[in-house]
C-alpha positions in Angstrom: -11.0 9.8 14.5 -10.9 6.5 12.9 -8.6 6.3 9.8 -10.6 5.8 6.6 -9.0 3.8 3.8 -8.8 5.5 0.4 -7.3 4.6 -3.0 -7.6 0.9 -2.6 -5.8 -1.4 -5.1 -5.9 -5.2 -5.6 -3.9 -7.7 -7.8 -4.6 -11.4 -8.1 -2.5 -14.1 -9.6 -3.5 -17.3 -11.5 -3.6 -19.3 -8.3 -6.0 -16.9 -6.6 -3.5 -15.3 -4.3 -4.4 -11.6 -3.7 -2.4 -8.6 -2.7 -4.5 -5.6 -1.5 -3.0 -2.2 -0.9 -4.5 1.1 0.2 -3.6 4.6 1.2 -5.1 6.0 4.3 -4.9 9.3 6.2 -3.7 9.1 9.8 -4.2 12.2 11.9 -6.8 14.9 12.4 -5.6 17.6 10.1 -3.9 17.5 6.7 -1.2 19.8 8.0 -0.3 17.5 10.9 -1.4 14.1 9.7 0.2 11.8 7.1 -0.9 9.3 4.4 0.1 5.8 5.1 0.5 3.1 2.3 -0.3 -0.3 3.6 -0.8 -3.8 2.1 -1.8 -7.3 2.9 -1.6 -10.7 1.2 -4.3 -13.3 0.9 -3.0 -16.9 0.6 -5.5 -18.9 -1.6 -4.1 -22.2 -0.4 -4.8 -21.5 3.3 -7.7 -19.0 2.8 -6.0 -16.6 5.2 -4.9 -13.0 5.1 -1.3 -12.2 6.3 -0.3 -9.3 8.5 -0.7 -5.7 7.4 2.6 -4.2 6.1 3.1 -0.4 6.3 5.3 0.6 3.4 5.5 4.3 4.4 3.9 6.8 6.7 5.0 9.7 4.5 3.1 9.2 1.3 1.5 12.1 -0.6 -0.3 10.0 -3.1 0.2 8.4 -6.5 0.3 4.8 -5.2 0.4 1.9 -7.7 0.5 -1.9 -7.2 1.7 -4.6 -9.5 2.0 -8.4 -9.2 4.3 -10.5 -11.4 3.5 -14.1 -12.5 5.5 -15.5 -9.6 3.3 -13.6 -7.1 5.9 -11.0 -6.1 4.3 -7.6 -5.4 5.7 -4.2 -6.0 4.1 -1.1 -4.5 5.2 2.4 -5.5 4.2 5.8 -4.3 5.2 9.5 -4.1 6.5 11.1 -1.0 8.1 14.3 0.1 11.9 14.4 0.1 12.6 17.9 1.6 11.3 20.5 -0.8 11.2 18.0 -3.7 9.1 14.9 -4.5 10.5 11.3 -4.7 9.2 8.1 -6.0 9.6 5.2 -3.6 8.9 1.5 -4.0 8.8 -1.7 -1.9 8.7 -5.4 -2.8 7.1 -8.0 -0.7 
């Protein structure tokens, strides 16, 4: 089927630049599929969206997005690390 976005997040800076991130399920069954965390940037100066970045294809939830005053984005999420859970993060 078509992947459906869930858990969408957005941050915007003072210049109007936006970072949007979302978690989506990819696959047909929870047992065989995975949750992807993806993000895109909107550049207010050019009124264009950048490419979609895939932070992980192994997420299990708990995604959070933050943007600092300089426009740097940090995306964090939980994923399986063997039998345990791990918190991962990516800057972009």
